[in-house]
C-alpha positions, 0 to 999 in steps of 0.5 A, spaced: 956 845 476 958 837 475 958 836 483 949 838 482 949 834 475 951 828 480 947 831 486 941 829 479 942 823 479 942 821 487 936 825 487 932 820 482 935 814 485 931 816 493 926 817 488 926 810 484 927 807 493 921 810 495 915 808 497 912 814 498 913 816 490 909 818 485 914 815 480 912 808 476 917 804 473 916 800 466 920 796 461 919 796 455 922 790 450 918 792 443 921 793 438 922 800 435 922 804 428 928 807 427 926 815 429 930 820 425 931 827 428 928 832 423 924 838 428 919 838 422 912 838 426 909 843 428 914 846 433 918 850 433 926 848 434 930 852 439 934 846 439 936 839 439 934 838 445 928 842 446 922 845 442 916 849 443 908 851 439 904 855 441 897 854 440 889 853 444 895 850 448 903 850 448 907 845 448 915 846 451 917 840 451 926 839 453 931 834 454 934 834 462 941 834 458 943 838 451 949 832 450 952 827 453 959 823 452 960 818 446 961 810 447 957 810 455 950 808 456 947 814 461 940 817 464 937 823 463 931 825 463 924 828 457 920 834 461 913 836 458 909 843 460 903 843 456 898 850 458 892 853 457 891 859 451 891 866 455 885 868 452 881 874 451 875 873 450 872 865 451 866 863 450 865 857 455 863 852 453 857 848 455 857 843 463 854 836 463 856 837 472 854 831 476 856 834 484 856 828 489 856 828 496 857 826 503 850 825 506 853 820 513 852 822 519 859 825 521 858 830 516 852 832 521 852 840 523 855 845 520 858 840 514 853 838 511 849 846 512 854 848 507 855 843 503 847 844 501 848 852 500 854 850 496 850 846 490 845 849 491 849 855 488 852 852 483 846 851 481 844 858 481 851 859 477 849 854 472 847 857 465 841 855 461 844 850 456 848 846 461 846 840 464 847 838 472 846 831 476 846 831 484 848 825 488 847 823 495 850 817 498 852 813 505 852 806 505 847 807 497 846 812 492 841 816 491 839 822 485 836 827 488 837 831 480 837 827 475 841 829 469 838 835 467 838 841 463 839 848 467 834 852 465 829 860 467 823 854 470 827 848 474 832 851 477 828 852 484 825 845 483 833 843 483 835 846 489 829 844 493 831 837 491 838 838 494 836 841 501 832 836 502 838 831 503 838 828 510 843 824 513 844 817 514 849 811 516 856 810 514 860 813 507 861 809 500 865 814 496 864 809 490 857 807 490 856 815 490 861 815 484 859 810 481 851 812 480 853 819 477 857 817 472 852 812 471 847 818 471 852 822 466 851 819 460 845 819 459 846 825 460 842 831 455 848 835 454 854 831 451 858 834 445 865 832 442 865 840 444 862 840 453 867 839 459 865 834 464 866 834 471 865 830 476 865 834 484 865 830 490 866 832 498 866 827 503 869 828 511 870 822 512 873 815 510 870 810 505 868 804 510 862 800 504 864 799 497 871 800 493 875 801 500 882 799 496 887 803 494 888 799 488 880 798 486 879 805 488 885 806 482 881 803 478 876 806 479 878 813 477 881 811 471 875 808 468 871 815 470 877 818 466 876 815 461 869 815 460 872 824 460 868 824 468 876 828 471 874 827 478 874 834 483 875 832 490 873 836 497 875 834 503 871 838 508 874 838 516 880 834 517 878 827 519 877 824 511 882 820 508 886 825 504 890 820 501 884 816 497 881 823 496 889 825 492 888 818 490 882 819 485 882 826 483 890 825 480 888 818 477 882 822 474 885 828 472 881 834 477 884 838 483 884 836 491 882 841 495 882 841 503 878 845 506 877 846 513 872 850 515 866 848 513 864 855 512 869 855 506 865 851 501 861 856 497 868 859 495 872 852 492 866 850 489 866 857 485 872 856 484 872 849 481 866 852 476 870 858 474 875 854 472 871 849 468 867 857 464 874 857 462 876 850 460 879 852 453 880 844 451 878 837 452 881 830 452 887 833 451 894 827 450 901 827 449 904 821 446 911 820 447 914 815 441 922 813 444 929 811 439 932 805 439 937 804 444 933 809 448 929 807 454 923 808 458 924 807 466 920 812 470 914 816 469 913 821 474 907 823 478 902 821 473 898 815 469 899 812 464 899 807 459 903 803 453 901 803 447 903 800 441 909 802 442 908 808 445 907 811 452 900 815 452 899 820 458 891 823 458 892 829 461 884 831 459 881 838 461 884 845 460 883 852 463 885 858 460 892 859 463 892 853 466 899 848 466 899 841 466 906 837 467 910 829 465 918 828 467 921 822 465 927 818 466 931 815 460 935 810 459 939 813 453 945 807 449 950 809 444 949 803 440 947 808 434 950 813 435 958 815 437 960 821 435 953 827 432 946 828 434 942 822 437 935 821 436 930 822 443 923 821 442 918 825 439 913 828 441 905 829 439 899 832 443 893 832 441 886 835 444 880 837 442 880 845 441 873 847 444 875 855 443 876 853 435 870 847 435 876 843 432 881 838 433 887 840 435 894 838 435 901 839 436 909 835 434 916 836 435 922 830 436 928 831 441 935 829 440 942 830 444 948 830 441 954 825 443 961 828 443 968 824 445 971 830 448 965 829 454 968 826 461 961 826 464 954 828 462 952 836 461 949 840 466 942 839 467 937 844 465 934 848 471 927 847 468 929 840 467 931 840 476 925 845 478 920 840 476 925 833 478 925 838 486 917 838 485 917 830 485 921 830 491 917 835 495 911 832 493 914 825 495 917 829 501 910 831 504 907 825 503 913 821 507 912 826 513 904 826 514 906 818 515 912 819 520 907 825 523 901 820 524 905 815 527 908 820 532 915 820 530 914 827 529 922 828 530 922 824 523 918 828 520 921 835 522 927 832 520 926 831 513 922 837 512 927 842 515 933 837 510 927 838 504 927 846 505 935 847 505 935 842 499 930 847 495 933 854 498 941 850 495 938 847 489 934 854 488 941 858 487 944 854 482 938 853 478 936 861 478 944 862 476 944 856 469 938 860 468 942 867 467 947 864 464 943 861 458 939 868 458 932 865 461 928 868 465 931 866 473 924 869 476 919 862 474 924 858 477 924 863 484 917 863 484 916 855 483 921 853 489 918 860 493 912 856 493 915 849 495 919 852 499 913 855 502 909 848 503 915 845 508 917 850 512 908 852 513 909 844 515 916 843 519 913 849 523 907 846 525 910 839 525 915 841 531 911 844 534 906 838 536 910 835 542 911 843 546 903 843 545 904 835 548 908 837 554 904 843 556 897 840 557 898 832 556 898 829 562 901 823 557 908 827 557 910 825 563 910 818 560 917 816 555 919 817 548 915 816 543 916 810 539 913 806 533 907 812 533 906 809 540 908 812 547 913 808 552 914 809 559 921 810 562 923 803 566 929 803 571 928 804 579 921 807 580 917 805 574 914 799 578 921 795 578 922 795 570 916 794 568 914 797 561 907 800 561 902 798 555 903 803 550 898 809 549 897 811 542 898 818 541 892 822 537 894 827 534 890 834 535 886 839 530 893 841 528 895 837 526 890 833 522 889 839 518 897 840 517 896 833 514 892 834 510 894 840 508 900 837 505 897 832 502 894 838 498 900 841 497 903 835 494 898 834 489 898 841 487 906 841 486 905 834 482 900 837 478 
């Protein structure tokens, strides 16, 4: 098992150095007041290295290891899972919804027709008292339906306005989002117990307005801070999956890939159902580190530093919805040689939509320093599974980049290696859970979901060269190098002079798999 622990830290090193990883390194030298170990709070102590709490939002926070050797500086992990309550009777909160539709020229035909039908279907499902705004955009944005409180008498007029959307020019996603946000600011439905959401639909890459990733990230951050999560829906296979996933993850929304425009109404309905099941909003996890503990990385999620605390915004939760955060910490033993060493205090705050009041839960985490230990304790199997999810999400993103460069064999190998690692890790993690008397089925389900994601991508990417060889004249050319196919030299090749590079155009199926991989990566990192 100690070998598995060594492997975990090797995995952390890989994630830290990977350009495609979601990890965000940070250092902070500010002084912090001591945190004394005291279970207290509103959580239940299940051991120094773990605490849980129940409520409209429940918390399960745990450290990667329960014990560390004395006399050393060690790395460990802090993993927190927040889950919306499984409530039988939920009084759905009022909604402040914005539907933002791409009307650029590439949306012609079934795409715009199904987008309009999806928007019309959503308006039909609004309850009296919900507010809706509809914005369409190409190089500019147009308010199709201004912020309107739904009633029986105005639904037909709103639907007619949506059906009047006509195709335009290029794509300015930031124009659509900013126009929608400004409209939502004056919505008649504004209270602490309403839920706001933007639903963005596009089929292409943004080429007007804000187009760079840093600018789009900042835009999504501003939307999140104003309480407007963005759920993005990419339709067909030519949209920029990286931009759409970025907007969703940074704002605490969801990212969907819709290969067939005919499925748009079902996706709109799924998102609408989740909003009706909302149980909390404005959720934030505050983590305060003890003296001698430094933050090295926050995986997958955006965060900020505030008065020495790490603040992770989670936003809105539906019933049974789960969101997680994983931190890598550096712990020295300057303050404790043997015995309990405080690591962090954790506090969750949120607006409870079920009871219409503010909710919170708190707890503290500590580990034991033991001079008889020669190596860190085993990594908690639940923490190990979450760490593998970060690796799997990163692997899918890296494989996408390789495939789009034409390096299909490398993409295939990366996915195959990750699938093999997941099978081995699943076996070890489930055995460790059983040895501790914990249920292993949730771990098995988690690993199976990851294995299915990488195995499907592996199969579809590996099939690409065969499809090329079967009917594409380019199959007679030389090997793929740097994203292009080069014709080989030598005898019979024009005196050894290479022909100009010929780019590889991914098939429709290959593009679809890239977009599906990005959706899976976003979900795994959620």
